[in-house]
N, C-alpha and C positions, 0 to 999 in steps of 0.2 A: 491406688495406682499413682506412680510418680508423674508429676506434671511435666509435659514435654514442651519446650519452647518452640513456637512456630517459626519456620524459616522466613526471614524478612524479605527474601528476594523472590521474584515471580517472573516466569518466562513462558512462552508457548501460547499465549493468548493476548487479548487486548488488555493493556495495563491502564489502571485509572487510580485516582486519589493518591494515596501515599506511595504507590508503586510507579507513579508517572514522574519521570525525571524532567526537569525544567525545559519547556519549549516556549517560554514567555515571548521572546522576540518574534518567533514565527507566528504565534497566535495573534499577537498585536497587528502584525503586518497583514495577515489573512483577514482579520476583522475590518481593518481600514479599507482593504480592497473590496470586501463584500459590501460594506456600507456605501462605497462609491459606485456600486453596481458593476464592478469589473468581473469578467469571467476568468477563471483561473485553472491552470493545469498544474497539478502537483504530482511529482513522480519521485520514486525512490526504489532501491532494490527491495526484494522481499526481506522480511525480518529487520526492517529498519525503523519500525515504529510508526509507519504511516497511518494505519487504521486507528491506533491509539490516539494519535494527534487529531485525526478527523472527528473521532467521537468526543474528544475533549473540546474541540471547537464547537461541535453541535451543542454540547451541554452549556458552554459559555454563552452562545448566541441565544439559546432558549431561555437562559436566565435573564437575558436582556429583552425578552419578549418577541424574539424573531421566530417565525415558523420555519423549521428545517426538515426537509424531506430527504431521507438518506436511503439510497438504493444501491445494494451491492450487485453488480452485474455478473459476478462469477458463476452463480448457479443458474442464470437465465439460459434456457435452451433454444428458444425461437421467438419470433415476433409476438405471437399470441401470449406466450409466457411473460415477455417484457411488459405488454399492455396490462396484464392482470396483476403482476407484482407491483408495477408502478402505480396502478389505480388503487390497490390496497394501501400502499404507503400514503398516497394523496388523501384518501378518505380518513385514515387514522391520524394524520397530521393536521389537516385543515378543518375537518368537520367535528364540531364539539358534541352535538347531539346525534348519536348514531341512528336513532329511530327516525330522524328527519333527513336522512342522506339524500333521497331522491329530490325532495323539495329544495334542500340546500344547493345541490348540484344544478338543478334546473334554473336557479337564480343566476348561475354563473355561465353555463354553456347550453347549447341545444342538445338535450339528451335524446339520442335516437337508439338507445340500447337498454336491455334489461339488466338490472343489478342483482347479483346473487350474494347471499352470505352463507358461509359454511362454518359450523362449529367444529373445531379440531378437538382431538382427544384430551388436550390439556385445558380445554375450556375457552381458549381464545377464538376469536372470530376472524375469518378471512373474507375479504370482499373481492368479487370478480365480476366479469361482464360476459353476457352471451351475445355473440354476433356471428354472422356467416363469413366464410372466407372472403367473399367479394366486398364485405363491409370493412374489412381489416384496416385499410388505409385511412378511411374516413374516421373510424373509431380512434385510431392512433393519433390523428391530428387533434381530435376533440380532447383526448386525455392530456396531450401535451400542452393544450391551451389552458387547462383548469388552473394551474398555479398562477399564471399571469392574470386570468380573470379574477381570481380571489384577491390577489395583491392590489389590483386596480379598484375593485369594489370596496375593499376595506382600507384603502390608502395606506398600505403597509408593505414591508419587504418580505419576500419569501426567498429562501436559499435552498437550492437543490444540490445535493452531493451525489454524483455518480461515481461509485468506487469500482475499481478494476474496469475502467472504461475501455481498455484495449479490446475487451470482449465484443464491443459494438461492431468490430470488423467482421466477426463470424456471423453476427446477426443481420448484417447488411442494412443497418438502419441509419447510417451516417447522414445521408441526404435528407431523409424525412425529418429527423430530429433537428438538424441544422436549419432547414427551411422554416420551421415553426419558431424555434427559440431565438433566432436572430432578430425577431421583432419584439422581444420582451424587454428591451432597453434596460433601464436601471431598476425596474420594479422587481425582476427576478434575477438573482445572481446564480450562476452555475459554476460549480467546482467539480472538475473532472480529475480523477486520480487513478493511478495505476502503477504497476511494478514492471511492466514490459516496456522498457525505454525505447527499444528499436521500433515497436509497433506504434507507440504513442508519438514518436518523432515523425513517423510517416503521416499519421492522421492529421497532425497539427502543423507540419512544416512542408508538406507536399502541395505545390501550387494547384495541382489538379483535384485535390480533395476538398469536400465541402467545409471542413473545419479549419482550412488554411488561415493562419494568422488571426484566429478568432479569440485567443486567450493570452493572458499574462502567464509566462512559464515560471514555475516555482519549484526548482529542484530541491528536494529536502536534503539538507546537509547534516553531517554528524552533530550530535550534541557535544559541546566543547568539553575537554578534559576537566577544565575548571569547575564545570557543573557536576561532573561525575564524582570528583574527589569528596566534597562534603556529603553528597547524596549517599555514597557507599559507606563512608566512615560513620555517618550518623546511624545507618541501619545496623552496623556491627556494634556500635557503642550502646544503642538502645537495648541490645540483647546481651550485653555484658562481655563483648569481645572487642578485639582491636585489629586494625589492619593499617599497615604503613602506606604512605603516599606512593612509595616506589613500586609496591606490588600493584596498586591501582593503575599506575602508569603503564606497567607491563601488560596488564589485562586490556587496557584501552588500546595500546599499540598493536597487540596481537589480534584483537577483534576489530581493528580499524573503526572503532566507534559504533559498531552495530549493536543497538540496545539489546536485541535478543541474546547475542553471545555474551555481552557484558553481564547481563542478569543471570544467564545460565552458569557462567564460570563462577560468579560470586555466590550463586546458590550452592554450588558444590564446595567452594572454599569455606563457606559458613558451616556446612555439614561436617567437613573433615577436620577443621581446625579446633584447637582447644581454646585457651584464652586469647591467643594471638596467632595470626596467620604467619606461617613460616614459608620460606622459599620452596621447600620440598612439597608443601601443601599445594602451591601453585602448579608445579610440574604434574603432580598427581591429578589435579582438577582438570588441567588441559587434556591430559591423556584420557580421562574419563569422558569428557565432552566429545573428543574425537571418536572414541569408541561408540558413543551413543548415536553419532551422526554417520558413522561409517557405512551402514547399509544403503542410505540414500546416495552417498557419494559413489559407492561401488556401482550402483545401478546407473547413475549418470555417466560414469567413466566407461563402463562396459558397452554402453550404447553409442559411444563415439567412434567414428572411423579412425584408423591409425594416423592419418594426417592431422586430424584435430587434436589427438592426444599429443602428438609431437609439438603442435603449435602451443599447447598449454605448457609443456615442458620448457619450450623456448622462452615463453613469457616469464616463467619463474627464473630461468637461468640468467636472463638478461635484465630482469626487473622491468620487462616490457619495452625497453629502449633499443633502438637500432636493430630490430629483429631481422631485418633483411640484409645484414652485412654478410659479405662473402664467407667470412670465417664461420659464422653461425650456420649458414646454409650448408657449408661443407661438413661441419661437425655433426649436424643432425640429419645429413643425407636427405635433403629436401630441396626442391627448386623454388625459386621466388614465386612463381605462379601457383604452385601447389600450396605454398604457405599462405599466399594472399586469399585463395579460395577458402582455405580452412579458417582463416581469421574472419572472413565475411560470414561464414556459417555460425561460428561461435558468437559473433555479435548478434546475429539473428536469433540465436537460441537464448540470448541474455545470460551467457556463461561468462563472457568478458565484456568490458566496456572500454571505450577509447577515451583516454585522458589527453590533456594538452601535450604531455611529453612522452606518450606511448600508450601501451595497453595494460590492463589490469584484470585479474580474475575477480569477479564481483564478490563472491563469497570468501571471506578471509579464512574461514576454518577449512573450507574445501582446498584452498591454496596450501594451507599448512599440511593437510592430509596428503596432497600430491607430493609435496616436498619430502615428506617422511617416507612415503611408500615407493616413490619412483626416482 
């Protein structure tokens, strides 16, 4: 059987090791903040490489001897589920001898609950707690205190990463969590991250909310083009192919630096090209990526009311600038108040974002898809 070269590009999941394109500056800054005991909010659109960065950060901190508890809130359904998932992560991260869990925990907090362990079909063990509904608040407080108690007892630092933290709004746990963790000082650093900018902004910037001004904000920026050029060229060269800088620049500009789309387009480019990537290979690859994403774009588009569809067309037509000008409103047959309402809804749905000089559709390939279809 003929040996087939493996495609050097990877997309659609968390990237690591040789698939991870440079984020050295961000990693250094995050580590400095963490070692200073600062709480951080890190946000970026979906497909921007946030989870990959967080897992790389976790790996680097662990290599330096720091205990890191990583909890993704996206699958959490309610308060009880949060308690059990968080407890499971705490046990697996902080307690080295699993048979001595109860003893180890009793040395840290007043244990007033029963601990269960369940063996899953894959052989792994999950730890959970039994408690009655009226004990829920007390148990939650005790669980939230464990990392701090551990850090104090062992005179060490603990880092907690809550990924997709915007989900906390649905769980109604903002007040409970903030009340406990605000007393954890420099011993425990909290890193909150998420992809719904509109909700996260409210949680951390609204004066009436518990987490108001409690974090350093860290919006994740695109990886610079200068980093992508050698990264992409190197992957092509290692597999006996060539790609010009000009084509990489086009890929970067089209995908506005979104790592998911850069890797996806390069994956297709590598598949379709012979020894050297040609201009027509790029056009073919972009069309193929658009085709693959089309179903999800159609679904999003068909669920929008007419005024919001018009608003998106206006943003594309005007590059997001001066969208309320008389000529634009006349041309698209929409009133200023209708457009304003539509824009507010699109911001809430995280389909668009407000930049200094106007509005922008967050997903660059969705923007291209709307341009080509409408």
